[in-house]
C-alpha positions in Angstrom: 17.2 17.1 -12.3 20.6 18.3 -13.8 20.5 19.7 -16.7 24.1 19.2 -17.0 27.2 22.0 -16.3 27.1 25.2 -18.5 29.2 28.0 -18.2 30.0 29.0 -14.5 28.2 26.5 -12.8 30.7 24.5 -10.8 30.3 20.7 -8.8 30.4 20.3 -5.1 32.9 17.7 -5.2 35.5 20.6 -6.6 33.8 23.3 -4.1 33.8 22.0 -0.6 31.7 23.9 1.9 31.3 22.2 5.9 28.8 20.3 5.8 25.6 19.4 6.6 23.6 22.5 5.1 22.1 23.2 7.5 18.6 25.4 7.2 18.2 28.9 8.9 15.8 29.8 11.2 13.1 32.4 9.8 13.7 35.0 11.9 17.2 35.4 11.4 17.4 34.8 7.7 17.4 38.9 7.0 19.8 39.3 9.7 22.0 36.5 8.1 21.8 38.1 5.1 22.6 41.8 6.3 25.4 41.4 8.1 27.3 38.5 6.0 26.1 38.7 2.6 23.8 41.0 0.7 21.0 39.2 -1.5 20.0 40.0 -5.1 16.7 40.9 -5.8 14.0 37.8 -5.7 17.3 35.7 -4.5 15.7 33.5 -1.7 18.7 31.9 1.2 18.3 27.9 1.6 20.9 27.7 4.2 24.7 27.9 5.5 27.2 25.9 6.8 27.6 24.7 10.4 31.4 27.2 10.3 29.0 30.1 8.3 31.7 30.1 6.2 29.4 29.5 2.7 25.4 30.6 2.2 23.3 28.4 -0.7 20.8 30.5 -2.2 18.4 30.5 -4.9 18.1 32.8 -7.8 16.4 33.2 -10.6 19.3 31.9 -13.0 19.6 28.4 -10.1 21.4 27.6 -7.1 24.3 28.9 -5.4 27.4 28.9 -3.5 28.3 32.1 -1.7 31.9 31.7 0.1 31.8 34.7 2.7 35.8 34.7 3.4 36.3 34.7 -0.6 34.1 36.9 -1.3 33.2 34.3 -4.6 30.1 33.2 -5.9 29.1 30.3 -7.9 26.2 28.6 -9.9 26.0 24.8 -9.0 22.3 24.0 -10.8 21.4 25.4 -13.4 17.8 24.4 -12.4 16.4 23.2 -9.3 13.7 21.0 -11.1 12.6 20.2 -14.8 9.6 19.1 -16.4 10.4 15.3 -17.5 8.2 12.9 -16.3 8.8 9.4 -15.6 7.0 5.9 -15.3 9.6 4.7 -12.6 13.2 4.8 -10.4 15.2 2.3 -8.9 18.1 2.1 -7.3 21.2 0.2 -8.3 22.4 -2.0 -5.6 25.7 0.0 -4.8 23.3 2.7 -3.9 25.4 5.0 -6.2 23.3 5.4 -9.2 19.0 5.3 -10.0 17.8 4.2 -13.2 15.3 6.6 -14.1 12.4 4.9 -16.2 11.5 7.1 -19.1 9.2 4.2 -21.2 9.4 0.8 -21.5 12.3 1.2 -23.6 14.6 4.4 -22.3 16.2 5.2 -19.6 18.8 7.2 -17.8 21.3 6.5 -15.3 22.2 9.1 -12.8 25.0 9.3 -10.8 24.4 10.3 -7.0 28.0 11.5 -6.4 28.2 14.0 -9.8 24.7 14.3 -10.4 24.9 13.9 -14.2 22.9 11.8 -16.5 23.9 9.4 -19.0 21.1 8.1 -22.0 20.6 4.0 -20.6 19.8 2.4 -23.9 18.0 -0.7 -23.8 17.1 -1.2 -27.6 15.2 -4.3 -27.9 14.6 -4.7 -24.5 11.2 -4.2 -22.4 11.1 -3.0 -19.0 9.1 -4.7 -16.4 5.6 -4.1 -16.8 4.7 -5.5 -13.1 6.7 -3.6 -10.8 4.9 -4.5 -8.0 6.6 -8.0 -6.5 5.6 -9.2 -3.4 5.5 -5.7 -1.4 9.0 -5.1 -2.5 10.2 -2.2 -4.9 12.6 -4.0 -7.2 15.9 -2.4 -7.9 18.6 -2.3 -10.5 22.1 -3.8 -10.9 24.1 -3.6 -14.2 25.4 -6.5 -16.0 29.0 -6.7 -17.5 27.1 -6.2 -20.9 25.1 -3.4 -19.6 22.1 -5.0 -20.0 19.6 -4.1 -16.8 18.9 -7.1 -14.6 16.1 -7.0 -11.6 16.5 -8.0 -8.5 14.9 -8.5 -5.3 16.2 -5.9 -2.9 15.4 -7.9 0.1 16.8 -11.9 -1.1 19.0 -10.1 -3.6 18.0 -12.7 -5.9 17.8 -11.9 -9.5 14.6 -11.9 -11.2 14.2 -12.8 -14.5 12.1 -10.3 -16.7 10.0 -12.4 -18.3 8.7 -13.4 -14.3 8.0 -10.1 -14.0 5.6 -9.6 -16.4 3.7 -12.1 -15.1 0.5 -10.9 -13.4 1.1 -13.0 -10.2 1.9 -13.1 -7.0 5.2 -15.0 -5.9 7.0 -15.2 -3.1 10.8 -14.6 -2.7 12.7 -17.4 -3.3 10.3 -18.5 -6.0 9.0 -21.3 -4.2 5.2 -20.3 -4.2 3.1 -18.7 -6.6 -0.4 -16.9 -6.3 -3.1 -16.4 -8.7 -3.8 -12.4 -8.5 -7.8 -13.1 -9.3 -9.6 -15.1 -6.6 -11.8 -18.3 -7.3 -15.2 -17.9 -6.4 -17.0 -21.0 -5.6 -21.2 -21.7 -5.6 -22.0 -23.8 -2.0 -25.2 -24.6 -0.8 -25.0 -24.0 2.8 -28.0 -26.7 4.0 -26.7 -29.9 1.5 -22.8 -28.2 2.9 -21.4 -28.9 -1.1 -20.4 -26.9 -4.0 -23.1 -26.7 -6.2 -23.1 -25.2 -10.4 -24.4 -21.9 -11.8 -27.1 -24.1 -13.1 -28.4 -25.4 -9.6 -27.8 -22.0 -8.1 -30.0 -20.9 -10.9 -32.6 -23.7 -9.9 -32.9 -22.4 -6.2 -33.2 -18.6 -7.2 -36.1 -19.6 -9.4 -37.5 -22.0 -6.7 -37.4 -19.6 -3.4 -37.3 -15.9 -5.2 -39.2 -13.8 -7.7 -39.8 -10.6 -9.3 -42.3 -7.6 -9.3 -44.0 -9.1 -12.5 -45.6 -12.1 -10.7 -48.8 -13.3 -10.4 -50.5 -13.5 -6.9 -50.9 -17.3 -7.1 -47.2 -18.1 -8.2 -46.3 -15.7 -5.3 -48.2 -17.5 -2.8 -46.5 -21.0 -4.4 -43.1 -19.5 -3.5 -44.2 -18.0 0.3 -45.2 -21.6 1.0 -42.1 -23.2 -0.2 -40.4 -20.1 1.9 -42.2 -21.0 5.0 -41.6 -24.9 4.7 -38.0 -24.3 4.2 -37.9 -22.3 7.5 -39.8 -24.6 9.3 -37.5 -27.7 8.2 -34.1 -26.1 8.8 -32.0 -25.0 11.4 -33.3 -21.3 12.0 -29.8 -20.4 13.5 -28.2 -21.4 10.2 -30.6 -20.0 8.0 -31.3 -16.6 9.5 -28.1 -16.1 11.3 -28.0 -12.3 11.1 -31.6 -11.6 11.2 -31.6 -13.1 14.7 -28.1 -11.9 16.1 -29.7 -8.2 15.3 -33.3 -9.4 16.9 -31.2 -10.7 20.3 -29.4 -7.0 20.3 -32.2 -4.9 20.4 -33.4 -6.4 24.2 -29.8 -6.4 25.8 -30.9 -3.9 28.0 -33.8 -5.6 29.2 -33.1 -6.9 32.9 -36.0 -9.9 33.0 -34.6 -13.0 31.2 -38.1 -14.3 30.4 -39.2 -10.9 29.0 -36.2 -10.5 27.6 -36.2 -14.1 25.9 -40.0 -13.7 25.0 -39.8 -10.3 23.4 -36.7 -11.3 21.5 -38.3 -14.4 20.0 -41.4 -12.7 18.8 -39.2 -10.4 17.2 -37.5 -12.9 15.8 -40.7 -14.6 14.3 -42.3 -11.2 13.1 -38.7 -10.7 11.1 -38.3 -13.8 9.4 -42.0 -14.0 8.6 -41.6 -10.2 7.3 -38.7 -11.9 5.1 -40.6 -14.4 4.2 -43.5 -12.9 2.4 -41.0 -10.1 0.8 -39.3 -9.9 -2.3 -36.0 -10.0 -2.0 -33.3 -12.7 -2.5 -34.4 -15.3 -0.6 -32.4 -17.7 -2.6 -29.0 -16.0 -0.7 -30.1 -17.5 2.7 -28.7 -20.9 1.1 -26.1 -19.7 -1.8 -22.7 -19.0 -0.2 -20.5 -17.4 -2.5 -16.9 -18.3 -1.2 -14.0 -16.6 -2.5 -10.6 -18.3 -2.4 -7.0 -17.7 -2.6 -5.3 -19.8 -5.3 -2.1 -20.5 -4.5 0.8 -23.8 -5.5 4.3 -24.5 -5.2 5.9 -23.1 -8.5 7.1 -26.7 -9.6 5.4 -28.1 -12.9 2.3 -30.0 -12.6 2.1 -29.0 -8.9 -1.7 -29.0 -7.5 -3.7 -25.8 -6.9 -4.3 -25.1 -3.4 -7.3 -23.2 -2.1 -7.3 -20.8 0.9 -10.7 -19.6 1.7 -11.1 -16.1 2.2 -15.0 -15.4 3.5 -18.1 -16.0 1.7 -19.3 -12.8 -0.3 -16.1 -11.6 -1.4 -15.6 -8.2 -2.9 -12.2 -8.1 -4.1 -9.0 -10.2 -3.3 -6.4 -6.8 -3.4 -3.0 -8.3 -2.3 -1.1 -11.5 -1.6 2.1 -12.1 -0.1 5.3 -14.7 0.8 7.3 -14.5 3.7 11.2 -14.6 3.2 11.7 -17.8 4.2 8.2 -19.1 2.1 6.4 -20.3 5.5 3.9 -18.1 6.0 1.2 -16.7 2.9 -1.2 -13.4 4.1 -3.6 -11.9 2.1 -5.5 -8.5 2.3 -9.5 -8.1 1.2 -12.7 -6.4 0.8 -15.9 -7.9 1.6 -19.6 -7.3 0.5 -22.3 -7.1 3.5 -26.1 -8.1 3.4 -29.0 -8.3 4.9 -28.9 -12.3 6.2 -25.6 -12.9 7.2 -22.8 -10.7 9.1 -20.0 -9.9 6.7 -16.7 -7.9 7.5 -15.3 -4.9 5.5 -11.9 -5.9 5.5 -10.3 -9.5 6.6 -6.5 -9.8 6.6 -5.2 -13.6 7.7 -2.0 -15.1 7.9 -1.8 -18.9 7.1 0.8 -21.3 8.0 2.0 -22.5 4.5 3.8 -26.3 5.9 0.6 -27.0 8.8 -2.0 -25.1 6.0 -3.3 -23.9 8.9 -4.8 -20.2 9.9 -2.4 -18.5 12.4 -4.3 -15.5 12.6 -7.6 -14.4 10.9 -7.8 -10.2 11.7 -11.4 -8.5 11.4 -10.5 -6.6 14.1 -7.9 -4.3 15.5 -8.1 -3.0 18.9 -11.7 -2.8 19.3 -12.6 -1.0 15.8 -13.4 -2.6 12.6 -11.2 -3.3 9.9 -12.0 -1.5 6.4 -11.2 -2.2 3.1 -8.0 -4.5 3.5 -5.4 -3.1 0.5 -2.2 -4.4 0.5 -0.1 -7.0 2.9 3.9 -7.0 3.1 6.1 -9.4 5.0 9.8 -8.4 5.8 13.0 -10.2 5.7 13.0 -10.6 9.5 9.4 -11.9 8.8 7.3 -9.7 10.2 4.3 -8.8 8.0 2.0 -5.5 7.9 -1.1 -4.5 6.2 -3.3 -1.5 6.2 -6.7 -0.5 5.6 -9.0 2.4 3.4 -9.2 4.5 6.4 -5.7 4.5 6.3 -4.5 2.7 9.2 -1.3 0.9 9.0 -1.0 -2.6 11.6 2.1 -4.2 12.1 2.5 -8.1 13.5 5.9 -9.5 14.7 7.1 -13.2 13.9 8.4 -13.7 17.1 5.3 -13.8 18.9 3.4 -15.5 16.3 1.9 -12.8 14.6 -0.8 -12.9 17.7 -0.4 -9.2 18.4 -1.3 -6.0 16.3 0.3 -2.9 16.5 -0.7 0.6 14.6 0.2 3.4 13.3 -2.9 5.1 13.0 -3.5 7.0 9.6 -0.9 6.0 8.1 -0.7 3.6 4.4 2.2 1.1 3.6 4.8 2.2 1.1 7.8 -0.6 1.7 9.7 -2.3 4.2 13.8 -1.6 4.2 16.1 -4.1 3.2 17.0 -5.2 6.7 13.4 -5.0 8.0 14.0 -2.5 11.0 11.9 0.6 9.0 9.3 1.0 7.6 7.7 3.6 5.0 4.3 4.8 5.1 2.0 7.8 3.3 -1.5 8.8 4.2 -3.4 7.6 1.5 -6.8 6.7 2.3 -10.5 6.4 1.1 -13.6 8.1 1.8 -16.7 6.2 0.5 -19.6 7.9 -0.8 -22.2 7.5 1.3 -19.8 9.8 4.0 -19.4 12.2 1.5 -22.4 12.3 -1.3 -21.8 16.0 -2.2 -18.1 16.4 -1.9 -14.6 15.3 -1.8 -15.1 11.3 -1.7 -13.2 8.3 -3.3 -9.6 8.1 -3.4 -7.5 10.7 -0.9 -3.8 11.2 -2.7 -0.9 12.4 -0.6 2.8 13.7 -1.3 3.8 13.1 2.9 6.5 9.8 3.5 6.5 9.1 7.1 10.0 6.4 8.2 8.6 4.8 11.0 10.4 1.9 13.2 9.4 -1.4 13.2 10.6 -2.1 16.9 8.5 0.5 18.1 5.9 1.3 14.9 3.6 3.7 16.3 6.9 6.1 16.5 7.5 8.3 13.6 11.3 8.9 13.0 11.1 11.5 10.1 8.6 13.0 8.0 8.6 14.6 4.3 6.5 16.1 1.6 8.7 16.4 -1.0 5.7 16.5 -3.5 3.4 18.5 -4.9 2.3 21.5 -2.6 4.6 20.2 0.0 7.5 22.3 -1.7 7.2 26.1 -2.1 7.0 27.3 -5.7 5.6 23.9 -7.2 1.9 24.0 -8.1 -0.4 22.4 -10.1 1.3 19.2 -9.5 -0.2 15.8 -8.8 1.6 15.2 -5.3 0.7 11.9 -4.9 3.5 9.4 -3.9 3.1 6.3 -6.1 6.0 4.3 -4.5 9.3 4.1 -2.5 12.2 2.4 -1.8 15.2 2.3 0.3 18.7 1.8 -0.8 20.3 -1.6 0.4 22.7 0.7 3.4 18.9 2.3 3.8 21.1 6.2 4.2 18.8 6.8 1.2 14.9 6.8 0.1 13.9 7.1 -3.3 10.2 8.3 -4.0 8.1 8.6 -6.8 5.5 10.6 -7.2 2.0 9.8 -9.8 3.1 13.0 -11.8 6.8 11.8 -12.7 8.6 13.4 -9.8 11.7 11.6 -8.4 13.1 12.2 -5.4 16.0 11.0 -3.3 16.4 12.2 0.1 19.1 11.1 2.4 17.6 9.9 6.0 18.8 11.0 9.2 17.7 8.6 11.5 17.8 5.5 9.9 21.4 5.6 9.6 22.7 4.6 13.4 26.3 4.6 13.4 27.1 5.0 9.6 28.6 7.2 7.8 26.9 11.0 8.2 25.7 12.3 4.6 24.6 15.5 3.6 21.1 17.1 4.5 20.9 18.3 1.2 17.9 17.5 -1.0 18.2 15.8 -4.1 15.5 16.2 -6.4 14.9 15.0 -10.4 
């Protein structure tokens, strides 16, 4: 961040050089410095203009421009980095300023044209606490009285701060809202009815036992289990056990022998569970998880959308731009008796109230915990799991086909929906690395992908932590990102409060070219 100009410090605008500044190849740096300019001790060559009339260097006291034809040297930046940490940052709607949030009541307004900052007084106003908004990154526009106003960068609708503070998922046009917490219902699979906690406990007391039970009491419960198994649909009650046993004999050629061995294995396994201390009652009781959503109207009836049985987390809910579709991302539990997928993603038609696509496997590999889902302005929807692998479904084919960008996590769509920013943050569970580096894996990498060809990476950057030479002991992980409205700039906020604004190369098309100089704050 520019600290302010002192002494011989000058502005780019007042000293025109030919742009873009091009990075000098390593094998040419010594030759360039010897023939065109003498570098002081410790001074590093950063780049040169296309015509070679100017060099950009980094020295002990700052960043310098050297005009070779004039033999003059100017310091343009006193310091490349500062030590400030920012809670977050937002583009203004014109893309010419950035609001740097210091805390809930203080901010600075940074002009990207002159690289100067000004205090931004927000006395009595609390910046939004819930900054995630339907998978988008809110930006800031300035009203006439200089009070910051929050605006969705996709819909361009203003968002009242009091609504942003509510911990709910909300459609871009405000028509629908969904709770962040799922609703869990206890369900008796045999009677096909919802049950209370007391009724569930009665079933557990009837069919489960603890290690300190007497032999007489245990025999009574075992007899209850046998009667239940005899009087119930075995596929309904012991579905997963039966499926596992059948898979054991898939390679047996003789069908009669296969059936005989399979049936014997199923009977032995069921008998084993009947006599084993286990949560036998979970064969009867389902814990069903639901997304709760409703129209954002007074007295609107709450609707439930089934996620599945034994849901561990509801991670994210998002709505399409036109409020016609809802998608959710969730992580499931596994159990001994019935199959459960690790991760589930679903697209739901809100008007027809039907599931369009339930995704548990993609291209013959199952999803792990699905972390986030987001729609673009065009109606395309993206999601990613903990591997991390990112996936994209297009509205034009009714979300039937899934494209993938392996090894990527999602950050945000661009305002037009033509591009998407990704990182590669993932999760390694303890069972795979019990003595090593398990848990959430941070990363400062940012990748710009084309939505038209999702597997194609257009640009790649690492402007945080170890990605920058000479910057050490920083968190180096991307916290959030957003595109400017014209999609020529990308703003990235690091988990340690570092804010980076980069001009993009390949998203501009026929738009006016920008300098490739990177601005770092």
